[in-house]
N, C-alpha and C positions, 0 to 999 in steps of 0.2 A: 514383309510382316503388317498385318493391319490389326489394329485394335478396335475391338467391339463392345460396346457397352448396351446392354438391354435396359429397357424401362416400360411403364405401363402394366406390369404385373398386379394382381390383387385378389380380393374375395367378391364374388359375384354369385347371386343365386341361378339355380338351373333356368335356361332360355334367356339370360342375359347376354351381354355384350362386353368385349374388350379389344382395345387395341394396342398391341405392343410395338413398341419402336425400338430399332436397333441403329446406334449413332455409329459410324467408323470413323476413325482416325489412323494417319500414319501413312498410308498411302491412297491413292484414288480408288474408291470402292467399285466404280463402274468398270475396273479391270477384272472384278470377280463375280463368280456365280454366288449368290447369297442363298442361303437356306435356314430354315427355322427346325430345331428338333425338340424333343421334350423326354423328360424323364420322371417317371412316377417312381413313388417308394418301392424298392423290391424288384423294379424292372430296369431293362436295358433302355438306354437310349435309343428314341426311335425317330425316324424321318416324319416330318410334318407338312412341309412344302419347300420348294426351291423355285427360285426365278433366275433368268437368264440375266446375261451383263446389260443388255439395253431394256430389259424389263418387257420384251414383248412375247416371251414364253415362259409358262409357268406349268408346275406340276405338283400334285397333291397326294397324300396319303388318302387310302379309300376312307377310311374313318373320319375325315373333316371335309370331303369334297363336297360343295354345294354350301357348306356352313364357314369356312374360312377363304380368306382373300389375301394372297401375298402380294405386296406392291413395292415399288422402290423410288426414290427421288434422287437420282445421281447429282442434282447440284447439290442437294443438302447432305449427301454421302450417308443417306438414311434408309433402312428398309424397315417396313411396316407388316404387320400382320393382323388383320382384322377379324376377330373371332365372334361369330353370332351364334345364337340358338346353342348356347354351350351347355354341356352335360357333365354331370358329376365324373365321367370318367376320362374328361378333359383334364381333369385335376393333374398338376404336374410343374416342375421346374422346366421353363421353355428357356431354350439356348438359340443364339443366332450364331452363323457361321460363313465362313467364307472360304470359296475353293477357287484355286488357280487352274484347275484341269482343262483341258481343251475342248470337253463336250460343252453341250449347250447349257443344260441343266444338269444338276446332280442329286441323286436321292440316296446315295449310300454315304454313311458316316465316314469311311475311309477316304473319301475324295477331298474332306475338307480340311483346310491347313491352319485355319485360326478360328478360336472359340469364344465367346462373350462369357461372362461369370453366370448367366442365367438370372431370371426372375420368376418368381413363384406365383402360379395361377391357381386358386382354389375356387372351385365350383361347389355351393351347396344346393343339397336336394332339397 
């Protein structure tokens, strides 16, 4: 099991940027595929981005492609989500997750084994 702690959320105006961080502890995060999901009020938790163990392969939800960038620093056991050109519809609690599945990346909720507590992102119009 890996423990995940997100940080970096906050309130930002539309068009602004935020960078979320996810610090992993307990086991070496490079053994895991990492992902970001988000959940808005009244909606299901949905996929945002995923990154392979080496960091060389990424995948994004269509709604964030070209605006968000996922990256990882395995030496620091940390995963990042750079969010640019934010929109009010990006408002949600953002969760970091770790997957031990044998695939290269993972965009499905059920692939993930460990989750952080979430960090709130609010984008005002």
